[in-house]
C-alpha positions as CSV (number, residue, x, y, z in Angstrom):
1,M,-6.6,13.9,-28.8
2,F,-9.7,13.7,-26.5
3,Q,-7.6,14.4,-23.4
4,Q,-6.0,17.5,-25.2
5,R,-9.5,18.8,-26.1
6,V,-10.7,18.3,-22.5
7,Y,-7.6,20.2,-21.2
8,R,-8.1,23.1,-23.7
9,T,-11.8,23.4,-22.8
10,L,-11.1,23.5,-19.1
11,R,-8.5,26.2,-19.5
12,S,-10.8,28.3,-21.6
13,S,-13.9,27.8,-19.5
14,L,-12.2,28.3,-16.2
15,N,-10.0,31.1,-17.4
16,I,-7.0,29.9,-15.4
17,K,-3.3,29.6,-16.2
18,H,-1.7,26.4,-17.3
19,D,0.2,25.7,-14.0
20,K,-2.9,26.4,-11.9
21,L,-5.0,24.0,-14.0
22,Q,-2.3,21.3,-13.5
23,Q,-2.5,21.7,-9.8
24,L,-6.3,21.6,-9.9
25,L,-6.3,18.4,-11.9
26,R,-3.9,16.8,-9.6
27,H,-5.8,17.9,-6.5
28,T,-9.1,16.4,-7.8
29,H,-7.3,13.1,-8.8
30,S,-9.2,12.8,-12.0
31,N,-10.2,9.2,-12.7
32,Y,-8.8,9.2,-16.2
33,S,-5.1,9.4,-16.9
34,M,-4.0,12.6,-18.6
35,N,-0.2,12.2,-17.9
36,I,0.2,16.0,-17.5
37,K,3.8,16.9,-17.1
38,N,5.4,19.5,-14.9
39,V,3.0,19.1,-12.0
40,P,4.4,21.1,-9.1
41,T,6.6,18.8,-7.0
42,T,6.8,18.3,-3.3
43,P,10.1,18.2,-1.3
44,Q,11.9,14.9,-2.0
45,Y,14.1,13.0,0.5
46,I,16.5,10.9,-1.5
47,V,17.2,7.4,-0.3
48,P,20.7,6.3,-1.5
49,T,20.6,2.9,-3.3
50,N,22.5,0.9,-5.8
51,R,19.4,-1.0,-7.0
52,E,17.7,-0.2,-10.3
53,C,14.2,1.1,-9.8
54,V,11.6,2.5,-12.2
55,E,8.3,4.3,-11.5
56,V,5.3,2.6,-13.1
57,Q,1.6,3.4,-13.7
58,I,-0.8,0.5,-14.0
59,P,-4.2,1.0,-15.5
60,A,-7.2,0.3,-13.2
61,Q,-10.9,0.6,-13.7
62,F,-11.0,3.6,-11.4
63,G,-7.9,5.3,-12.9
64,Y,-4.4,4.0,-12.2
65,I,-2.1,2.5,-9.7
66,R,1.3,3.9,-9.2
67,G,4.3,2.1,-7.9
68,K,8.0,1.3,-8.1
69,W,9.4,-1.8,-9.8
70,W,12.8,-2.8,-8.4
71,G,15.2,-5.2,-10.2
72,P,14.4,-7.5,-13.1
73,T,11.3,-6.5,-15.1
74,D,11.2,-9.5,-17.5
75,K,9.7,-11.9,-15.0
76,R,6.9,-12.0,-12.4
77,P,7.8,-9.8,-9.4
78,I,7.2,-10.1,-5.7
79,L,4.3,-7.8,-4.9
80,C,4.9,-5.5,-1.9
81,L,1.9,-4.0,-0.1
82,H,2.2,-1.1,2.3
83,G,0.4,-0.3,5.5
84,W,-2.6,1.9,6.4
85,Q,-2.2,5.5,5.1
86,D,1.4,4.8,4.0
87,N,2.6,4.2,0.5
88,C,5.1,2.1,-1.4
89,G,8.0,4.3,-0.1
90,T,7.8,2.1,3.0
91,F,9.9,-0.5,1.1
92,D,12.6,1.9,-0.2
93,R,15.1,0.9,2.5
94,L,14.2,-2.8,2.7
95,I,14.2,-3.9,-1.0
96,P,17.9,-3.1,-1.6
97,Y,18.8,-5.7,1.0
98,L,16.7,-8.5,-0.7
99,P,17.8,-11.1,-3.3
100,Q,18.6,-9.4,-6.6
101,D,17.7,-12.2,-8.9
102,V,13.9,-11.4,-8.5
103,G,12.0,-8.2,-9.1
104,Y,9.9,-6.4,-6.5
105,L,6.8,-4.4,-7.4
106,A,5.9,-2.1,-4.6
107,I,2.6,-0.3,-5.2
108,D,0.6,2.5,-3.8
109,S,-2.7,0.9,-2.9
110,P,-5.9,2.6,-4.2
111,G,-6.5,5.9,-2.5
112,H,-2.9,6.0,-1.2
113,G,0.3,7.7,-2.4
114,L,0.2,8.7,-6.1
115,S,-2.5,6.2,-7.0
116,S,-6.1,7.2,-8.0
117,K,-8.9,7.3,-5.6
118,I,-11.9,5.1,-6.0
119,P,-15.0,6.8,-7.4
120,H,-17.0,9.2,-5.2
121,G,-19.8,7.5,-3.2
122,F,-17.9,4.3,-2.6
123,F,-15.7,3.1,0.3
124,Y,-12.6,1.0,0.7
125,S,-12.8,-2.6,1.9
126,L,-10.5,-5.5,2.3
127,Y,-12.4,-7.5,-0.4
128,G,-12.1,-4.5,-2.6
129,Y,-8.3,-4.7,-2.3
130,A,-8.5,-8.5,-3.0
131,L,-10.5,-7.7,-6.1
132,F,-7.8,-5.3,-7.4
133,L,-5.1,-7.9,-6.7
134,R,-7.0,-10.6,-8.5
135,K,-7.5,-8.4,-11.6
136,L,-3.8,-7.4,-11.5
137,A,-2.7,-11.0,-11.6
138,G,-5.1,-11.8,-14.4
139,N,-4.1,-8.8,-16.5
140,Y,-0.4,-9.7,-16.5
141,E,-0.9,-13.5,-16.6
142,W,0.7,-14.1,-13.3
143,K,-0.1,-17.7,-12.4
144,N,0.8,-17.0,-8.8
145,L,1.4,-14.1,-6.5
146,S,4.3,-13.7,-4.2
147,L,3.4,-11.2,-1.4
148,I,5.2,-9.1,1.1
149,G,2.8,-7.1,3.2
150,H,3.2,-4.7,6.1
151,S,0.3,-3.9,8.4
152,L,-2.7,-3.3,6.2
153,G,-0.7,-4.8,3.3
154,S,-0.3,-7.9,5.3
155,I,-4.0,-8.1,6.0
156,Q,-4.7,-7.7,2.3
157,S,-2.2,-10.6,1.7
158,F,-3.9,-12.7,4.4
159,I,-7.3,-12.3,2.7
160,Y,-5.9,-13.0,-0.7
161,S,-4.0,-16.0,0.4
162,A,-7.0,-17.4,2.2
163,L,-9.2,-17.0,-0.9
164,F,-6.7,-18.1,-3.6
165,S,-4.1,-20.1,-1.6
166,S,-3.2,-22.4,-4.5
167,E,-2.2,-19.3,-6.5
168,V,0.1,-17.7,-3.8
169,D,3.6,-19.2,-3.7
170,L,4.9,-17.3,-0.7
171,Y,3.7,-14.6,1.8
172,V,5.7,-12.5,4.2
173,A,3.6,-10.8,7.0
174,I,5.3,-7.8,8.7
175,D,3.9,-7.1,12.1
176,I,0.3,-7.8,11.4
177,M,-0.9,-11.1,10.1
178,A,-4.8,-10.9,10.0
179,P,-7.6,-8.4,10.4
180,L,-7.3,-6.8,13.8
181,S,-9.6,-8.1,16.5
182,D,-10.0,-5.1,18.8
183,D,-13.1,-4.0,16.8
184,Y,-15.1,-7.1,17.8
185,S,-15.4,-6.3,21.5
186,S,-17.4,-3.2,20.7
187,D,-21.1,-2.7,20.3
188,I,-21.4,-3.7,16.6
189,K,-24.4,-1.4,16.0
190,K,-22.6,1.6,17.5
191,L,-19.4,0.7,15.6
192,Y,-21.0,0.6,12.2
193,S,-23.3,3.6,12.6
194,Q,-20.3,5.7,13.7
195,R,-18.2,4.6,10.8
196,I,-21.0,5.2,8.3
197,D,-21.5,8.8,9.6
198,K,-17.8,9.3,9.5
199,L,-17.6,8.1,6.0
200,I,-20.4,10.4,4.9
201,R,-18.5,13.4,6.4
202,Y,-15.4,12.5,4.4
203,M,-17.5,12.1,1.3
204,N,-18.9,15.5,1.7
205,M,-15.4,16.9,1.9
206,Q,-14.2,15.3,-1.3
207,Y,-14.4,18.4,-3.4
208,A,-12.8,20.8,-0.9
209,E,-9.0,21.1,-0.4
210,P,-7.9,19.5,2.8
211,P,-6.1,21.4,5.5
212,S,-2.6,22.3,4.5
213,Y,0.6,22.7,6.4
214,S,4.3,23.6,6.0
215,Y,6.6,20.7,5.1
216,E,8.0,20.6,8.6
217,E,4.5,20.5,10.1
218,C,3.6,17.6,7.8
219,V,6.7,15.6,9.0
220,D,5.8,16.3,12.6
221,I,2.1,15.2,12.1
222,Y,3.2,12.0,10.4
223,V,5.6,11.0,13.2
224,K,3.0,11.8,15.9
225,G,0.3,10.0,13.9
226,T,2.2,6.8,14.0
227,R,2.9,7.2,17.8
228,G,6.6,7.3,17.1
229,S,6.6,4.2,14.9
230,V,8.5,6.2,12.3
231,D,11.2,8.9,12.9
232,E,11.6,12.1,10.9
233,V,13.7,10.5,8.2
234,A,11.2,7.7,7.7
235,A,8.4,10.2,7.6
236,K,10.1,12.2,4.9
237,I,10.6,9.0,2.8
238,L,6.8,8.3,3.0
239,L,5.9,11.9,2.4
240,N,7.8,11.8,-1.0
241,R,4.6,10.2,-2.3
242,G,2.2,11.4,0.4
243,L,1.9,15.1,-0.1
244,T,0.2,17.4,-2.7
245,P,1.0,21.1,-3.1
246,S,-1.8,23.4,-1.8
247,I,-3.5,25.6,-4.4
248,K,-4.9,28.0,-1.8
249,H,-1.7,28.4,0.3
250,P,1.7,28.6,-1.6
251,D,4.5,26.7,0.1
252,K,2.1,24.5,2.0
253,Y,1.0,20.9,1.4
254,F,-1.9,18.6,2.2
255,F,-1.9,14.8,2.7
256,S,-2.7,13.2,-0.6
257,R,-4.3,10.0,0.6
258,D,-8.0,9.7,0.3
259,S,-9.6,10.7,3.6
260,R,-12.1,7.8,3.2
261,V,-9.3,5.3,3.9
262,K,-9.3,6.6,7.5
263,V,-12.7,5.0,8.1
264,G,-12.4,1.6,9.7
265,N,-13.3,-1.5,7.8
266,I,-17.0,-2.0,6.9
267,P,-17.9,-4.7,7.7
268,A,-15.4,-5.7,10.4
269,Y,-14.4,-9.3,10.7
270,T,-15.3,-11.5,13.6
271,P,-12.7,-13.8,15.1
272,E,-14.6,-16.8,13.8
273,E,-14.5,-15.4,10.2
274,C,-10.8,-14.9,10.5
275,Y,-10.3,-18.4,11.9
276,K,-12.1,-19.8,8.9
277,L,-10.0,-17.7,6.5
278,A,-6.8,-18.8,8.2
279,G,-7.8,-22.4,7.7
280,G,-7.7,-21.8,4.0
281,I,-4.0,-20.7,3.9
282,N,-1.5,-23.4,3.1
283,N,1.2,-21.5,1.2
284,P,4.7,-20.8,2.8
285,L,4.3,-18.0,5.3
286,L,6.9,-15.9,7.2
287,I,5.5,-13.9,10.1
288,I,7.7,-11.1,11.6
289,K,6.7,-9.5,14.9
290,A,8.3,-6.2,16.0
291,K,9.3,-6.3,19.6
292,N,8.3,-2.7,20.3
293,S,4.9,-3.0,18.7
294,P,1.5,-3.8,20.2
295,Y,0.5,-6.1,17.2
296,I,0.7,-9.9,17.1
297,S,0.4,-9.9,20.9
298,N,-0.3,-12.8,23.2
299,T,-4.1,-12.5,23.0
300,E,-6.5,-15.4,22.7
301,Y,-7.3,-14.3,19.1
302,T,-3.6,-14.2,18.0
303,L,-2.8,-17.5,19.7
304,N,-5.8,-19.2,18.1
305,L,-4.8,-17.9,14.6
306,L,-1.3,-19.2,15.1
307,D,-2.5,-22.6,16.1
308,I,-4.7,-22.8,13.0
309,L,-1.8,-21.7,10.8
310,K,0.5,-24.2,12.3
311,N,-1.9,-26.9,11.3
312,T,-2.5,-25.7,7.7
313,V,0.9,-24.2,6.8
314,S,3.3,-26.4,8.7
315,P,6.1,-27.2,8.0
316,H,6.2,-24.0,5.8
317,L,5.4,-21.6,8.7
318,E,8.2,-19.4,10.1
319,F,7.8,-17.0,13.0
320,V,10.4,-14.6,14.2
321,E,10.5,-11.6,16.6
322,R,12.9,-8.8,15.8
323,A,13.9,-5.5,17.5
324,G,12.1,-2.4,16.3
325,T,8.8,-0.6,16.0
326,H,5.8,-1.3,13.9
327,H,7.7,0.1,10.9
328,L,10.9,-1.8,11.7
329,H,11.3,-2.8,8.0
330,L,11.6,1.0,7.2
331,L,13.6,2.2,10.2
332,E,15.9,-0.8,10.7
333,P,15.6,-3.0,7.5
334,Q,18.8,-4.9,8.3
335,N,16.9,-6.4,11.3
336,V,14.5,-8.3,9.0
337,A,16.4,-8.4,5.7
338,D,18.2,-11.7,6.4
339,D,14.9,-13.4,7.5
340,I,13.0,-12.3,4.4
341,S,15.9,-13.0,2.1
342,S,16.4,-16.5,3.4
343,F,12.6,-17.2,3.1
344,I,12.5,-15.9,-0.5
345,T,15.5,-17.9,-1.5
346,K,14.0,-21.1,0.1
347,Y,10.6,-20.8,-1.5
348,N,11.3,-19.0,-4.8
349,T,10.7,-22.1,-6.8
350,Q,7.6,-21.4,-8.8
351,D,7.2,-20.2,-12.4
352,R,7.9,-16.5,-12.7
353,S,6.9,-16.1,-16.4
354,Q,4.5,-13.2,-17.3
355,R,3.1,-11.6,-20.4
356,S,5.9,-10.0,-22.4
357,H,6.7,-6.3,-22.6
358,I,4.7,-5.4,-19.5
359,I,7.3,-2.8,-18.3
360,D,7.0,-1.0,-21.7
361,E,3.3,-0.5,-21.1
362,I,3.5,0.9,-17.6
363,F,6.9,2.6,-17.5
364,V,6.9,6.2,-16.3
365,R,10.5,7.1,-15.4
366,K,13.7,5.7,-14.1
367,Y,15.2,6.6,-10.7
368,H,18.8,7.4,-10.6
């Protein structure tokens, strides 16, 4: 009732039509859930699949987290975390290849995809993501987390596994395994001051509509933004959850992720800090390196991390290199599906019980 009164008051005071108000509310990403239907849609690229999948909306202190739950919903799923500025669509092609006796919950991280943004005046951080994962596990009484992470999602998994290793039963790292080290060679004072100023600029832009483009332009921008790591089809899959219709310019769209996520991590992590974190990881770990990617390269930082993990995770550490770009799991999922499936089958031995009727609480719609 309260939400309905708010909605009627807004329509009356702003003197705008129903459909325009829906667009405005979606554009501002209100931090309370109104579940308004018939919000204008963006072009959708359909990914053929024979796997059952439902859209979910998980309550969070800053609003809600959206995602897709694949397969069984009556037991604890494997949590799938996407990369920087991507969304859970990154797993649309991979999950259908994975074992069907376990569920997979692929989420849009805060500020990404269809999920809520964090409140104005704040910024995103790796420990902020860890806090969210910790609360998610507690809310649904998951005794452990099983994690598949790509890029930023893998860094989130690395941090969480280091902090709560006894409560992570398996962890798959796709083409990044820890916070990147290239930040640390910079002048730290200059690095942080630039990031803070950049963050303030984005904060000042929060209430204005971002630049908008035609759908074709959005696809081209996405492909170029990844330096060719995704192709046009993969970009369209990610844009299913990555665009919002423009209010100012009909038939155009803007990128829906929070511009604040584009700011680098504050604070950055020194190699020594990451070495200490790596020393706390002892759960089974599969690391997948993409051959045509600059990440997980033969740097001193990477080699030191691997040496530490060999000591702490061994004999449960697996490392494979497979053909593909940084987004190989999305472009060529068959190249990594067997590795991930074998790893899951081998280490899927822990309790997968959870609080009952979770899916009834968070269900939005079923994909056909």
